[in-house]
NUSE-169405 format. One record per residue (C-alpha): residue in one letter; x, y, z. Coordinates in pm, whole numbers, padded with zeros to 5 digits, always signed. Each point is the difference from the previous one (the first is absolute). Example, Ala and Ser with C-alpha at 12.3 -4.5 7.8 and 13.67 -1.06 7.14 Angstrom:
2
A+01230-00450+00780S+00137+00344-00066
end
This chain:
677
M+03929+03701+11309R+00169+00234-00259A+00315+00258-00106D+00175+00297+00120D-00206+00362+00019S+00162+00068-00341P-00222+00162-00196V-00137-00151-00341A-00163+00154-00280S-00396-00032-00021H+00120-00067-00386S+00289-00218+00017P-00045-00329-00131V+00266-00139+00257A+00041+00059+00368S+00300-00086+00178S+00133+00034+00370G+00305+00139-00085K+00177-00173+00285P+00191-00315-00125I-00035-00286+00206A+00176-00170+00286G+00336-00138-00177S-00069+00071-00354Q+00257+00185-00100S+00278-00291+00091A-00022-00285+00183P-00085-00032+00361E+00255-00243+00149R-00288-00257+00079D-00112-00052-00290T-00174-00296+00114I-00318-00069+00290P+00175-00290+00119K+00346+00249+00063Y-00230+00212+00239L-00141-00298+00234L+00370-00038+00034D+00073+00326+00091N-00329-00005+00256A+00153-00377+00186R+00286+00281+00063P+00053+00098+00355A-00144+00333+00116P+00061+00336-00109Q+00157-00138-00317G-00317-00276-00022R-00293-00090+00137R+00075-00395+00127D-00241+00076+00326R-00240+00157-00119P-00365-00148-00079A-00065-00078-00400M-00285-00253+00002R-00250-00165+00199E-00271-00268-00050K-00328-00088+00206T+00040-00368+00091L-00324-00121+00182G-00094+00329+00144I+00385+00082+00142W+00233+00234-00261Q+00355-00105+00002S+00307+00187-00130W+00304-00034-00189T+00222+00315+00024W+00202+00042-00317G+00320-00179+00122E-00263-00292+00052V-00138+00054-00353T+00320+00024-00129E+00095-00329+00144Q-00307-00151-00138V+00071+00070-00312R+00369-00113-00001L-00197-00368+00112I-00215+00024-00320A+00227+00064-00237G+00255-00204+00082G-00247-00276+00005L-00177+00093-00359A+00399-00004-00124Q+00054-00325+00121A-00319-00145-00139G+00098+00115-00363L-00105+00401-00026Q+00233+00188-00246R+00058+00363-00094G-00233+00113-00267D-00299-00332+00096K-00319+00075+00058V-00250-00058+00320A-00403+00016+00057L-00117+00172+00306I-00307-00006+00148G-00205-00023+00338D-00108+00278+00215N+00217+00260+00152R+00243-00214+00170P+00396+00068+00142D+00097-00289-00099L-00120+00126-00392Y+00176+00338+00061W+00305-00153+00159S-00019-00277-00351L-00001+00295-00174A+00310+00165+00095A+00169-00282+00031I-00083-00082-00389Q+00102+00327-00103A+00305-00048+00126L+00094-00283-00105G-00007+00125-00385A-00369-00138-00028V-00320+00157-00076P-00321-00018+00180V-00296-00001-00156P-00337+00051+00233I-00323-00144-00117Y-00319+00041+00168Q-00161-00208+00306E-00316-00007-00130S+00061-00068-00366V-00155-00340-00105A+00239-00255-00145E-00005+00112-00375E+00065+00331+00092V+00311-00137+00200Q+00073-00214-00247Y+00054+00233-00231V+00227+00230+00227V+00267-00277+00057D-00012-00117-00336H+00038+00267-00193A+00287+00137+00339E+00172-00359-00090A+00035+00035+00366R+00205-00286+00123F-00082+00026+00361A-00319+00047+00154I-00054+00191+00357A-00316-00108+00196E-00221+00100+00308N-00219-00271+00085Q-00167-00337-00155E-00233+00178-00168Q+00259+00167-00237V+00193-00299+00000D-00278-00207-00159K-00042+00223-00199L+00340-00008-00176L+00058-00371+00054G-00351-00049-00220L+00132+00201-00263R+00348-00224+00045E-00019-00177-00303R-00071+00288-00198L+00265+00210+00114P+00318-00236-00125L+00273+00287+00157L-00126-00023+00360D+00286-00163+00164L-00063+00133+00371I-00304+00068+00232V+00052+00144+00294Y-00281+00049+00325T+00082+00266+00227D-00294-00142+00222P-00018-00399+00069R-00373-00019+00121G-00188-00263-00232L+00284-00149-00131R+00216-00173+00201H-00117-00327-00159Y+00041+00157-00329S+00288-00176-00182Q+00017+00053-00366P+00406+00102-00137G+00025+00355-00058L-00136+00137+00313R+00201+00113+00297D-00099+00172+00331M+00142+00350+00081A+00152-00140+00293D+00226-00286-00213I+00130+00339-00203K+00089+00163+00294A+00184-00239+00179D+00175-00118-00306G+00046+00430-00027R+00152-00056+00378R+00268-00252-00112H+00121+00227-00285A+00022+00303+00141Q+00255-00247+00274Q+00226-00087-00300H-00072+00295-00174P-00018+00321+00242D+00023+00264-00279F-00184-00135-00279L-00329+00246+00055E+00242+00288+00000T+00232-00100-00269E-00361-00132-00242I-00160+00375+00150A+00345+00201-00149R-00044-00164-00366G-00317+00139-00061Q-00048+00338-00172G-00257+00284-00095S-00089-00084-00301D-00041-00400+00126L-00422-00111-00086A-00108-00016+00390L-00348-00073-00078I-00275-00145-00239C-00319+00165+00038Y-00275-00145-00167T-00299+00276-00098S-00391-00072+00078G-00050-00124-00353T-00328+00255-00138T+00001-00034-00329G+00148-00382-00021R+00315-00180+00134P+00211+00142+00270K+00323+00173-00097G+00301-00089+00239V+00171+00347+00054M+00358+00032+00033L+00117+00234+00300S+00365+00030+00066H+00170+00087+00323D+00063+00352-00087N-00385+00045-00148I-00083-00114+00392V+00239+00149+00192R+00021+00360-00140S-00361-00007-00019A-00036-00092+00377N+00281+00232+00030M-00240+00335-00122A-00288-00136+00212I+00161-00005+00316A+00185+00333+00027F-00371+00132-00188D-00141-00097+00349A+00241+00004+00212I-00042-00381+00070N+00245-00166+00233E+00035-00254+00222T-00190+00089+00298D-00322-00009-00260E-00220-00401+00007I-00217-00074-00227L-00240-00316-00009A+00082-00278-00317Y-00317-00120-00092L-00058+00058-00397P+00116-00257-00266L+00359-00072+00021A-00042-00029-00372W-00083+00377-00067V+00202+00210-00133G-00066+00263+00354D+00048-00229+00265N+00300-00174-00125F+00130+00369-00002I-00112+00162+00335S+00025-00296+00182Y+00338-00147-00111A+00182+00275-00193E-00086+00297+00190A+00009-00214+00274T+00336-00104-00016L+00143+00326-00098A-00163+00267+00223G+00044-00342+00253F-00401+00044+00176C-00166-00302+00177V-00200-00182-00218N-00302-00197+00097C-00188-00310-00062P-00366-00014+00138E-00101-00353+00071S-00260-00090-00257G-00207+00221-00285E-00255-00016+00267T+00196+00188+00310V+00123+00306-00214L-00210+00238+00163T+00049-00150+00313D+00345-00018-00036L+00018+00325-00170R-00134+00159+00332E+00296-00215+00223I+00245+00135-00218G-00070+00361-00011P+00204+00036-00309T+00132+00336-00163Y+00021-00038-00354F-00299-00134-00172F-00101-00117-00351A-00381-00144-00147P-00126+00025-00328P-00318+00212+00036R-00247-00296+00052I+00161-00032+00345F-00026+00362+00118E-00348-00053-00143N-00048-00305+00272L+00144+00168+00295L-00306+00291-00092T-00258-00229-00007T+00061-00173+00286V-00010+00304+00175M-00325+00129-00127I-00170-00323+00046R+00127+00008+00388M-00112+00349+00018E-00361-00105-00125D-00010-00231+00309A+00118+00272+00278S-00184+00161+00249R-00200+00320-00159I+00235+00241+00217K+00308-00200-00168R-00150+00079-00349G-00071+00379+00049L+00377+00006+00131F+00172-00192-00237K-00224+00276-00298Y+00082+00266+00135F+00370-00014+00094I+00057-00218-00366G-00129+00285-00135L+00163+00201+00148A+00365-00195-00116R-00129-00028-00344R+00018+00420+00045V+00324+00046+00155G+00143-00321+00029R+00214+00018-00329P+00118+00342+00081I+00135-00033+00300L+00211-00353-00100E+00142+00248-00281G+00143+00245+00240K-00319+00270-00136P-00131+00282+00136V-00277-00101+00227G-00197+00180+00291L+00044-00021+00391I-00348-00118+00045D-00025-00237-00269R+00371-00155+00064L-00159+00058+00418L-00295-00279-00138Y+00218-00203-00201A+00202-00059+00280L-00277-00097+00222G-00094-00221-00273E+00278-00192-00010M-00025-00091+00316L-00371-00107+00030I+00037-00157-00393Y+00248+00036-00179G+00249-00152+00189P-00188-00261+00118L-00125-00072-00369K+00340+00013-00148N+00094-00255+00320V-00256-00277-00091L+00142+00009-00365G+00329-00052+00061M+00158+00326-00123S+00030+00215+00350R+00437+00033-00073L-00072-00017-00432R+00245+00281-00145L-00040-00083-00318A-00247-00225-00234Y-00071-00005-00396T-00256-00161-00175A+00069-00084-00375G-00173-00245-00257E-00322+00176-00030A-00167+00293-00003I-00090+00115+00399G-00330+00124+00075P+00037+00366+00089D-00247-00055+00265I+00205-00282+00155F+00331+00206-00061D-00121+00322+00140F-00110-00249+00265F+00295-00104+00148R+00240+00345-00059A-00276+00145+00186L+00039-00214+00314G+00387+00080-00028I+00157-00331-00201N+00228+00167-00241L-00181-00235-00302K+00181+00128-00352Q-00092-00201-00286L+00354-00137-00268Y-00025-00123-00361G+00221-00252-00156Q+00027-00317-00129T+00248-00326+00028E+00183+00103-00333C+00112+00302+00129T+00076-00176+00367V-00318+00218+00189Y+00073+00336-00013L-00135+00242-00238C-00182+00266+00146M-00052+00091+00359H-00167+00280+00240T+00181+00153+00242D-00096+00071+00365D-00119+00371-00104D-00150-00043-00333V-00230-00291+00066L-00326+00014-00273P-00234-00337+00026D-00078+00028-00429T+00397-00062-00067V+00278-00175+00020G+00267+00290+00082K+00284+00077-00224P+00301-00190-00167A+00247-00112+00306P+00287+00131-00022G+00235-00170-00228V-00283-00074-00221E-00139+00170-00370V-00346-00037-00125R-00171+00095-00288I-00318-00051-00179D-00019-00129-00373E-00154+00327-00158A-00131-00246-00298T-00193-00230+00271G+00008+00125+00358E+00184-00274+00132V+00209+00032+00327M+00356-00055-00104F+00338+00036+00279R+00376-00087-00029S+00151-00048+00304P+00351-00195+00224G-00295-00271+00112V-00101-00039-00389F-00030-00414-00021V+00305-00238-00179G-00275-00119-00223Y-00213-00325-00042Y+00073-00302+00083K-00013-00207-00310N-00209+00252-00217P+00286+00277-00172E-00315+00059-00197A-00210+00155+00294T+00277+00144+00082D+00093+00183-00305E-00410+00089+00020A+00082+00181+00356K+00281+00109-00031T+00119+00332-00254P+00390+00029-00122D+00023+00285+00199G-00078-00155+00333W-00344+00114+00052V-00319-00289+00084H-00286-00042-00125S-00237+00020+00302G-00349-00101-00128D-00163+00222+00249A-00204+00347-00169G+00109+00252+00241V-00027+00443-00083F+00183+00261+00221A-00184+00244+00214D+00096+00305+00009N+00159-00012+00309G+00295-00255-00111H-00198-00327+00180L-00095-00261-00209R-00297-00181-00075I-00105-00345-00127I-00318-00014-00211D+00032-00388-00076R+00184-00302-00128A+00103+00159-00438K-00147-00312-00147D-00348+00066+00203V-00038+00303-00065G-00258+00060-00342R-00321+00206-00131L-00377-00029-00003G-00192-00026-00282N+00013+00370-00014G+00347+00017+00053A+00041+00113+00364L+00293-00104+00170F-00055-00343+00186A+00190-00067+00329P-00100-00325+00150K+00244-00018+00321Y-00051+00356+00089I-00374-00118+00012E+00032-00296+00171N+00214+00168+00282K-00293+00252+00026L-00202-00273+00114K+00182-00158+00181F+00090+00324+00232F-00336-00133+00231P+00039-00284+00218Q-00323-00163-00129I+00199-00091-00318K+00297-00260-00052E+00082+00041-00345A-00193+00146-00319V+00075-00111-00350A-00151+00290-00303F-00053-00023-00321G-00088+00287-00284D+00286-00017-00251K-00194+00020-00344R-00297-00006+00177D-00293+00232+00044F+00047+00019+00369V+00184-00119+00287A-00161-00295+00187C+00182-00191+00287F+00070-00333+00216V+00021+00067+00396N+00109-00251+00236I-00134+00104+00344D+00195-00013+00328L-00159-00261+00169G+00150+00098+00386A-00144+00384-00077V-00299-00118-00147G-00108-00303+00231S+00069+00186+00330W-00244+00332-00154A-00288-00276-00067E+00041-00153+00312R-00042+00336+00163N-00295+00051-00250G-00160-00347+00067I+00061-00177-00347A+00048-00317+00043Y+00214-00175-00294T+00177-00347-00088S+00253+00016-00181Y+00223+00305-00236A-00215-00054-00287D-00357-00013+00220L+00119+00356+00146A+00111+00184-00333A-00279-00137-00189R-00232+00236+00301P-00189+00329-00092E+00150+00148+00261V+00320-00077-00071Y-00061+00157-00369D-00105+00342+00136M+00330+00018+00236I+00168-00087-00336R-00181+00234-00214G+00044+00290+00270C+00400-00054-00027I-00027-00002-00366E-00149+00305-00005T+00166+00206+00182V+00291-00106-00202N-00171+00078-00329R-00102+00368+00236D+00380+00054-00023L+00127-00114-00337S-00306+00230-00102S+00250+00252+00143D+00303-00102-00235S-00062+00130-00319S+00252-00272-00150M-00185-00283+00208A-00347+00143-00034D-00111-00260-00280S+00154-00286+00203Q-00314+00003+00303I-00101-00324+00034K-00390-00112-00139R-00043-00385+00074F+00151-00164+00241L-00068-00379+00109I+00179-00155+00358L+00189-00317-00054H-00137-00328+00140K+00377-00100+00070E+00325+00180+00133L+00244+00044-00244D+00323-00245+00081A+00310-00041-00087D-00009-00332+00030D-00280-00027-00262G+00232+00255-00198E-00173+00310-00033L+00212+00219+00202T+00433-00061+00076R+00110-00079+00294T+00038+00363+00094R-00401+00020-00065K-00020+00180-00352V-00230-00067-00238R+00092-00212-00289R-00240+00181-00211R+00014-00313-00327I-00041-00248+00244I-00345+00204+00132A-00109+00071-00373D-00041-00354-00127R-00066-00141+00322Y-00317+00204+00052A-00076+00160-00325D-00406-00123+00023I+00049+00198+00278I+00112+00281-00101E-00217-00022-00366A-00306+00053+00259L+00114+00313+00109Y-00012+00135-00292S-00281-00172-00165G-00270+00151+00238T-00115-00280+00200S-00084+00000+00362S+00151-00342+00108I+00201-00252-00141A-00003-00415+00046V+00352-00092+00167D+00087-00309+00009A+00298-00038+00198R+00276-00278+00171I+00094+00117+00314T+00311-00165+00194F-00054+00049+00367E+00312+00103+00247D-00014-00399+00094G+00115-00084-00343R-00380-00141-00040T-00184+00125-00309G-00345+00078-00064S-00237+00186-00232F-00155+00319-00050K-00353+00096-00156A-00096+00320+00042N-00199+00301-00165L+00262+00327+00036P-00181+00309+00008V+00146+00291-00236A-00092+00346+00129D+00065+00338-00172A+00150+00274+00182Q-00088+00415+00030T+00288+00194-00270F+00006+00378+00087A+00078+00311-00300A+00412+00060-00048L+00079+00308+00248R+00209+00204-00232K+00224+00219+00171A-00075+00355-00082G+00308+00212-00179
end
């Protein structure tokens, strides 16, 4: 996503769209999300009472609720929670998959003036304890037995937690612990409460103000304990109105809600934007059925991190390897055509008649059927964010006619900072500043700084961190290093704290290098090292699906991830990927010295459960540096292998030991290509 088309001088350290964000001049009449919900419950034409608001797939069948029905569910939950003692200003933890009851609970909590605190459903007990305890949550709403068990196991360490409500009763029939209740019982209380106080919900919602705290989202915690980012209704409503206007999002749109509710992006899109614009949110049956459910729904609006698009493309390529020669030939020809003319056609630029006719034929034979298989036949708007996406992957989807764009933001700015417009999309940038957003580059550090109506209230119970992040005049340190291109687009280089220098003083930006490596479908994760070193080296995690499929096609037998990762054929494959990256780096004068000279394929996948990645799959560098210190030193010692003796936890909970000699390999580097002039 990006801003308008106002020119930005290439030498200017500050960029702004020049347009005010919706609602930035004066507080709008509907200044909280629940107020929009009440408006949606009105009959047409003033409201959307009978329009579909939410669907959920259960036991293979899609169930649907209108906005009127959703509002009544919120009324029941709000009344039941009030009866249970929830008060204005209380904090409520929510944990589970994308389920209607959790979204409705989020709305009910806000309607009562309390504050929802979503938690990643994959969080281990220690992570759950930290968030619930730090947020001082009195209530928790959990999806199922798995999440209830986590909370019950922590009960003695959470003295403020009074009530746990579960939404799925399966497996919980015989649980009789005090302070544990079924959501069905809460709704039953709410029904009785509504009969006695028919205007209760409307009265409570009317008490809310835009300045009220709407949400506490905890950061991923790449450098330490997660911080609780406090966002007000003003932050969310104004940012959501901006995004809705920017892309003409409306009540006819549909999305698939499959990303974690605890991630600010899903909370913003699947809850806030959906409520403000009135479009329909679809909850998949499970994480395993997302791709099937995506095809069944055929959303018009889709948001996914780069890894999802990478996985989709990998799946397509694997299937094409098993297709007939004729099909492979047609696919190769028309994809080549699409890469040449697909983007200009999508962006409304001139293309020759013959190419247009051939592209139309490709739409019938290849592009249309492929988009249908991917569930993207109706897609008019798609975004990716969180990490850099490979240009080839990005171009592939746009070449098919899919309006895939990039955005840049973070929790502290309520998601949006920079955005691509439909006709100004570049794969290596994140666009220009969004409407109402100012972005500048700190001249001393190269750090991206921003100021907007979406700027967070502060970090919960952490005024010191708030003061470090926010300047007195409203600018916020993003923590990212970036530069403005001559066309006014912002290019993110790395986390500012991670940018270092090689031993010779050359720039070292590990994330920039890692993202280039992850562009290859064979590489799932990478960690680069080089700060204050003589050269760059790296760890690699292979993608078991992509490399495993390749191994099967080539008759390479293996017994496990570790066995496959150590195969010399796999090392040759990864070496080829690294040398391709090195060749690319050699053409960039600022990064030519950062070519990778040595690498190894790690014997295990880096895992969030082991603390090596955050829940949003960001590398925790300090933990990795400590845990793998001996392996890192082996990359720089000149040895050809290193003995590893590690304990491994299997998916079923069993543990075992892994002993092996990990190969350490060299990669070819290339002379820097200096640009003439």
